[in-house]
N, C-alpha and C positions, 0 to 999 in steps of 0.2 A: 221036434218039440222035444227042448230040455230043460226041465224043472228041477233046480237043484232045493232038497229038502235038509234042513238044519235045525234040529230040536236043541231048545236052550232053556233051561228052568231057573227060575229067579224065585229065592224065596223072601215074600215082604216083611220087610223090618217093622212096619207098623200097621194098624187097624187102619186100609184106606183103599186106594184106585189100583196101587201096582198088581197086575196079575201074578197069580202065584208063577204059572209056570204057561208058555204059549210055543207056536210052532212058527218058525220063519223058512217062507215060501218063496223063493226068488223067480219071479217070472218077467221076461223079455216083454215088449209090447207087442213083438209079431207073435205071440202066442197069446195075446186076448182076443177074442172071437167076438165081443161086443158088450154093448153094456145097456143097463136100464136103470134111469134116474127118476126116481118115485118123489113126488112131494105130494101129501093128501091131509084134509083135517080129518081125524077121527074125535070127532065130539068137538071138545073144547080145546083139542091138544092138535098140534101140526107135527105130522110125521115125515119123517123124511130117511131115505135110505138110496144108496148106489149100491147098485148089484153086477158085479165085473165076472163076465162069463170066459173061462178060459178050459184048456184041455183036462185040467187037475180037478175043475168043478166051478160052481157059481158062489164066490167071495162076497159077503152081505158087509158093505160100510155104513153103520148105522150110526154111528158117533160121529160127532162133528169134528175131532179131531181126527179121525182116519179121513174123511171125505176131505177135509181142507188140505193135508198132508199130502192127499193124492193128485187131488187138482193143484195143487202148488207144485209136485213135480211134472206136470204136464203142462205148466204155465198159465194155468189159470186161477181166476178169483173166484171163491167160493159165493163173496157176497154178491156178484155182479150175478154168476150163473144161476143162482137160486131165485133172482128176481125173475128169470124168464118161465112166463105160465106155461108154455107150451112142451109137454117132457119129450115130443119128438123131437124138437128143436134143441132140449136139452144135451138129449142122447147125442143129436147129430155135431154139437158142438165138442163134446167130449170124445167120440171117436174120432175128430181131425184132428184133434192134440194128441191122441193116441198115436195117429198115423203121422205125424210129425217127429214126434220122439222116436218113433222107429227109425226113421233116418237118423236121427243125432245118434243112437245107439251103435247102427250098423258101421258108422264113421266115427265110433269112439268117444265121444263128444260128451255123452252121459253115461250113466252107470246103469244097470238093470234094476227094475223096484224090486222090493222086498216087503211081503205080506208080513206082518205078524199077526197069525191066527189063533185065536182060541178056539175051543171046541165048538162044532156045529157052524164051520167055516165062517164066523164072526171075525172080521178084521178090526181089531182096536188101532193100530198105529201102521203109516207105513214109511219106509225109508227105503235107501238104497243101498247097494252093494259094500261103498265105500264106509258105511257107518259102522263104528266100533263099537259092538255089545262090551260093556264095562258092568259087570252084578254093583248092584249098590252096596251089597255088606265088602265088596274090595275095598270100595272106596273108602267107607266108614272105616276101615279096619288101618289104612293107610294112614287117615286122616289121624287117628288115635294114637297108633304108632308114634306120629309127628310129636304131638302134644307130650307123650311119655318121655320121646327122646330129646325134648326140649327143657325137659324137667318141669313140666306144670302136671298138677293134680287137676281134674274135670269133674262135671257135673252135667248132663243133657237137661237141661230145663224144661224143654218143650220141644214136640217133635209133631210134624203133621205131612200128610200126604195132600196136594194141590190137584192129582189127576194127571200131573206133567212131571213133576217133580217132588223127590223127599225133602224137607228142610227139617234141622238140626241144630236147636239154638245149646251152643256149650257156654258153660260159666267157667271162666278159669281161676285157679289159684297155684301160689309160688309160695314156697316158705312154709310147707305145711298146709295150715287150712286160710291162709292170708288172701284175700279177693285182691286181683291183678286190678290197679286202679290207675287212673288219669289223675294226680294230685288229690284233692280233696272235691273233683266236681263227677267224677263218676266211675262206676265200676266197669271192667271192659269185658268181652267175650266175642266169641264168633259163630256166625250162621255158616253151618254148610250147606249147601244147595246142589244136589244129585240128580240132574236132569235123568229122566229114563222113557220119554215118550216119543224120541226120534227128532225131536225141534227144540230141546234145552239142554244149557250146559252143565257140565260142573263149576259150580262158582263158590268164592267164600267170599263173606260179607262182614264188616267189625258190626259189634253189638255194644251198644253203651247204654247202661242205666244212671240215669240222675241220682247220684244219692241223696239228696235232698227228698225228695219224693218217689224215687224208685220207679221213675217214668222210662221207659224204655225205647231206642232208636236204632234204627237199623241203617247203616252208610247205603247211600242211594245208590251207587253204583260199584259193582265187582273188584275186588283187588284183579289189576289187570293181568298177572302171569297166571290165573287159573281161570278164566273165562272160558274153558276149553269145550268147545263143541265137538262131538263124537267122532272124529273126522283126523285124527292122529293116532298113532299108537295107543295100547293100554299103559305100555310102561309110560309113554310121555304125559297121560293124562295123569297116571298118579304119581309122577315125580314133581309135576307142576303143582300139585297140591300142597307137597312139602315146600319146594320154593316159594310159593305165596303166603303161606304163613310166616316163612321167615321174614318176607318182605313187610308183612302187617304189623310185625314186633316192631320193627324199626320205624314206623308210620303213626300208629295209635297216640302216641304222646301228643300228636297234634291237635288232637279233639279239644282239650283244655283252652287252647286259643282260639279254636272254632267258635268256641261258648261265649267266650269270653268277649270277642267280638258282637257276636251276635246280642249281647246283652247291652252294648254301649251305642248299638244302631237305632236312634229313633225313628219312628215310624208318624207318618201322619195319620189321620183317620181314613183319607182316602187312599194312600198307599197301602194301610192295613187290610181295607175291605178290597183291593184291586189282585194284593196278595191270598188272601182268602179265598175270593171266587174261583181264580187260577187253579189252585190246588185243590180245592172242594168241589169242583163241581161233577167231578166222574162219580161222586157218592150219594148214596140216596139222602132223600130229605130228613128222613130221622137222625142220620149220622151228623149231618151237619147240623142240625137246630142243637145237638146237643155240645157239640163242639163250641159252637156260638154261646151257650148257657156257662160251658166253662171259663172262656174269656169273660164273658160279663159279672163272673160273680169269684170264684175261686183264685183265677189267676188276672184279676182286676188290677193287682196293685205290681206286677211285673211290668217289662219294660222293654219295647222294642221287637227283634226277630225271635228272641228266645220266649217271649210272650206265647205267641204265635206257636211256637215249636213246642211248647210244654202243654197247650192245651189240647192237640191233636195227641201227642204219644202218650198223655193222662187218657183219653178215651180210649187209645189203642191198647194200652196197658190194663187197666183197671174194669172196664166193661165187657159184658157178654158178648162176643161179635165173633165173626168166621175166625179162621185161621188165615185165610187169604187175605181178608179186610183188616186184620190187624197187620201183617206184613205190609199191606201196602201204605197201610197210615204212618206205620212206623219209619218206613222208609221217607215218606213226606215229609215227617217230622224235621229227619236231620236235612232233607232237602233246603227246607226254609233256612237253616244255619247257614248255607252257603250264598244265600241270594243278596245281591249288592243292588239295593234299591236304588232309582235314579235320584239323583239330586236336582230338583226341580228351581229354577230361577226366578 
């Protein structure tokens, strides 16, 4: 049996869920002796744990992230597997998948698994040998050096940890203290997303704050040049950040045209309801109600797609909600501006 041990420490930049340090343990499927996949009810709480027995010890995968990643590497769906009520059958399905991956490993088709282990043999993430560790602080340093090199001063207006990635919202200034703007429509900045969970990329998004009301919007899709999963070298990931920012500098003025078009697109009541139903269906009822109320009061005089976008971004920017909901809503507010409603004959 050969198990490679690598200690890798990372200091968390914000008070969040990124572990301070962990141990990377590389294990081939041939080194796994067995599994126990338990699901039980502890009073009102449903408990789930997948324990993987190796010669090095028994590793516990309690978090959904770790279980989902491990099963995904085996070609299994966590949703489907956890519907199976018979724990013996669950174990059998996982063991059979491990045996299949063992064959692929020996044939060189897939890499060995890497458990990212906390004290007490608690696994918080599962990646493979080709995963490239890029410390969060290295990405932040590269990006901020890029801003400085391009002649910007900047301020981090908000940052949070989603449990899979660190997000940092940068407000940009040029010529000393003058906000970077798109005409008289919006001030602009960027959102840096640094994935660390093993299944999230390093990405860069445009951030736009409407000047009239300070409602914030985040571009729905990342700049293509920097959506980098950790499968390339650290140097390529860091260089990609610099190139992506330069690409964004050339593209951000187009936001003014996007807003202008959205203001000119009139919607029927039916179209408005259809768009709202589609965009807001994934949110809790209290969020949907608040946004509808904003449409019926504060934004009743606005028109077209811009009206819908403003109500959603207003709620996301000015109401007390979680950072993850705020990001999703601000991205959906931007997405609405890009919709092309069907012309009904």
